[in-house]
Each structure stands twice: as structure tokens, then as C-alpha cells.
N, C-alpha and C positions, 0 to 999 in steps of 0.2 A: 450257303441260304440266305439270306440276311432279311429280318423280320422287324417290322416296324408295328408299332401299336398305334393302334385309332384311337378306341373308347372300348369298354366294358371287356364285349368278349370278339372286339374288331379287329384283323388285324390284316396287313399286306403282309406276304410273304417271297420276295423275286429268288427262284433256283436259277440262274443263270439268266436266258433269255424269256421265262415262263414268267408271270404274274402272277399270282392268287391273291385274288380277294374273299375276307369270308367274315360277314357278320359286321357289314357294314353301317348300322343305323348313325352314325355322324360321324367323322375328323376335323376335329376344330382344329389339325395340325397344317388342314390341306396337303398331307403326305400321298392319297390315291390321286388325289389331281393334279398335283408335281410331276408322277410318274407318267400319266396319263397324259398329259401336254407332250412329255420329252420325246414319251413314244420309241425308246429301245427297248422295248419288246418284242417277242415276233410272236407272243401267246398271250392274251385275258383271261381269265375264269373268273367267274362274281360267284359267291356262293352267300345263300340264308341259310341257317339250319332250321329256320322257324319265326313266325307272322308277326311276335313278339316287338314291342316298339325296339326296345333295347337290341334286337336283334337286327332288323328289314326295314333299312331308310328308302325310299324310292328316290332319293336323291340320283341313288348311283343307277338309274333310268335314263342319266347324259353320258353313259360312259359304254353304250350297247354299241357306238360305230363300230369302237374300237373291239367289242368285244366278244369271242369267240361264242364264249354260251353263258346264261343268266341260270348254276343250280341248283333247284328250290327243294325247300324240304317240302312238300306235300300240302300240307296246312294251309301254304303259302295258297294255292291256286285255289280256294274257295275266299277268296278275301282282295277288296273292294278294289285297294290298290296295287294289286300286282295288273289290273285293266290295262297301264299306260304300258307294259314291257309289251317291246316284240315278240308276241308266242313264233315266234319259228325257231326265236331264241333261245327259250326255257328249256331248262329239264326239269319235271317236279321227278322228286326220290321217294318212297316208303321207305320204309325200317325193310331191313338186308333185300336190299337190293343191289343191283353194281352195274356204273353204268362205262364206258369207255371210249376213245376216240385214238386217233394218231398219236397224240400226247400223254393225255393223262386216263390215268386207272382212282374212278371215285366208286367206296362202299357204302351204302348206308349203316348206321345201325340205327335201334331205337332210344327213343331218351324217358327219360321217369319225368320225366314233366311236357313240353310241343315242340313236334316235330321228329326233328334224327340231329342224327350225330354223324360225320366226315371219316372216313379215312384217305384219305390223298397217296397215290404213288406217281412222282415224276422222269420224265424221264432220265433225269440224273441219278435213277433210283433209289433217291432220297423219298420219306415216308414221314407223314404229316398226319396226325389225329386230333382233330377238333370237337371236343366234346359238347357244343351250345351249351344247353340247358339242358344232360346229362349228368346224375350226379346223385347225392345219397341228400335225399333233401330232408335232414333233420331236425323239424325247428322245436326250435322247447318250447314253445306255450304250447305248441300243437296237442289236442287229444292221444291217448295210448294205442287206442285204435289206429288214426292215422301216422302213426309214427312207427307203428309196427309194418302200415305195407307201405310207407314210403323206401323201408329199409329191405322187404322180400323185390319190389320192383325194383332193387339197385341192384336186388344179390344174384335175381336171375337173368338181370342181362345184361351182368358179369359174366356169367356164367360163356355166355356164345361170345364174348370180348376174350376169355381167357387166354394166357398163350400170343395173341398182338400183338405185333413187329412194328413200331415204330420209331423213326430220329426227334419228331420234338413231339412233344404231346402238349395241347393248350385246353385249361380244366380248371372248372369252378375253383376257388376255394374263397367262397362269398363267407364276408362278413358278418351277414345279417341274422345264423349261425353260431355267431356263440363261441362256443366252447366244441362244438362240434361242424367247425366249420372244415378240418380235415381229414374227417369221416370218410369221403368218397374216394379223395386224394390218395390217403393208405392203404385203402382196397386196393385203387387203379395200378399206383405203383407196386404191389405186390403180388398180383396178378397179370401184369404182363411185363413187356421185354421195353423199354424205351429203354431212349440213352440221352434226352434232356424233358425238363416241364417248366414251362410256363405257366405261372399262376393267371386265372383272368375269372372275370365278373368281379371287381373291388371296388367297383366305385364309390368315392370318400370314405373307404377304410386302408388307404395308405400302403405304403409297401409291406407284404406275408416273410414274419418271420416266421419260417419251418418250424417244428416242435423236436427233439429229441425224437419220438417217436415215428414221425415220418422219416426224419433225416435217417432213421435205421430204416426202413422199410422202404426206402430209393434208393440205398444202396451207394451212395459218393454221384448219383449224377446233378450235373450241372440244374438250379433252378435260377429261373426268371419270375418277378414280380412285378411287375408297369404298373408304374406312376400315371405318370405325362404324356401326353398324346400326341406324338411324335417320338417318343422317346423309340432306339433302336437297339440292336444286337446281331454276329453276327453268328454262326452257330457252322464250325467247322470238323464237328462230327464226334466233336471231344466234350466242345466248353463254348461258353456264350463268350462272347469276344465284346467291350466294349468300345462309344465312339474311341 
């Protein structure tokens, strides 16, 4: 599995001849353009977890001719921006729903912000989870009530995700949360069965250096914290391989 970082929570994943593009709101290194123009893929699926500007960019409309499906969180359905997309190619997914075709299987889970998160199984059997904005959003300057509500919402959703299996997980480790930035990540790797972890939603915060507490919870799984658009890793099922 080859993975390219686009920006923020945006990634392009290649598994054999299948391409997935997730939350591409901006692609400064033109990774998706290059792959699209090269055309050495059998199927292209473009995902957007929700309508926030830093997850959903309308420039992905340009890829419609070779896109099998646009798979969007259901909140995108109610935006003006989606009107430029071909209706027949869009699948809107609500939380706790499934979609499948002859190539991929998709499960949409809830978010603790807006939209959904996606679990995707590819023809090779590889499984990925992209959290979107699902996280334990513990803002240190928030009210005591809101902090408690955020924790409750996260833990409620984790009960549904508990035991999930995935080869690669893309999950927010947002530097704006300060000392609380790892709370969601630690709980997630503790409660699921994941083989590797990719930190995202870190624009302006540089490479994440996991704490001892996270490393203990993660049980030596490979970790990648991309910082530069276009950064690439291959995942061989056991570790991330640099270029």
C-alpha cells in the first residue's frame, strides 16, 4: 500500500490498481493531478468525510471523468458547493451505514464533530480507517460542561468502534489541543486492533513526537507523522518504508 500526504487530513492511497483520495481540500504537491494524468489505475474513488473547508475542496470535481464514485459524508448533500458534481456519481453516507460495489466495501461511522469517518476494505483485503474529524476534542480553555460533553461523545462512539481491525489508521493529533492532543489517539489504539497509525490534522504544528504513554498504548505499531505535502510512505503490512 502506497500512501501520499496531501495536506491536513488529505491522503492518496494506492493499493495495486485502486486509488483512494480522502479529504483532498488542497494538494500543493499536485500528487493527485499527477496520478490522474498518468492514468495507471483501474478505479478511482474520492472521499470527503464532511463539508469543512479543510476536508472538502471543489477542485476534486475535475477528476469526475475517471472517478467511479464520490463518497461523501451526508452533510455535504446540503451544501451549495456539491451542486457542481455529477449527481449520478455521488454516494452520500450517513453514520452507521454501509456501501459496497464489486471493488470496495465502505462503512461510515459517526464523528464527534461534523460528518462521518470511513472504514474501507480494498480488493487485496487491506483495511483502512480515516477518522475525518472524529476525535476527543478536549479544548483546554473550554467550559467544564463542554469538556465533559466532548469526552462523553467520544467514549460513546468508541464503544461502537471497539475491536475494529485496520491495517492503516489516519487519526487527528491536533496540536491546537496542547497537552490533550493525544487523548483520542491513545484511547483509539487501546480499543482497536490496528497495524499502523498515521497522525493528521497537524498543519502548522510540525512532526508529532509521541509520548511514552501513547507508545505504551500503541504496543510498538509503526507511526508516521507527515509534515510536507507530497511526503510518501509505503506500508508493507509491518512497517512504513521511506522513499
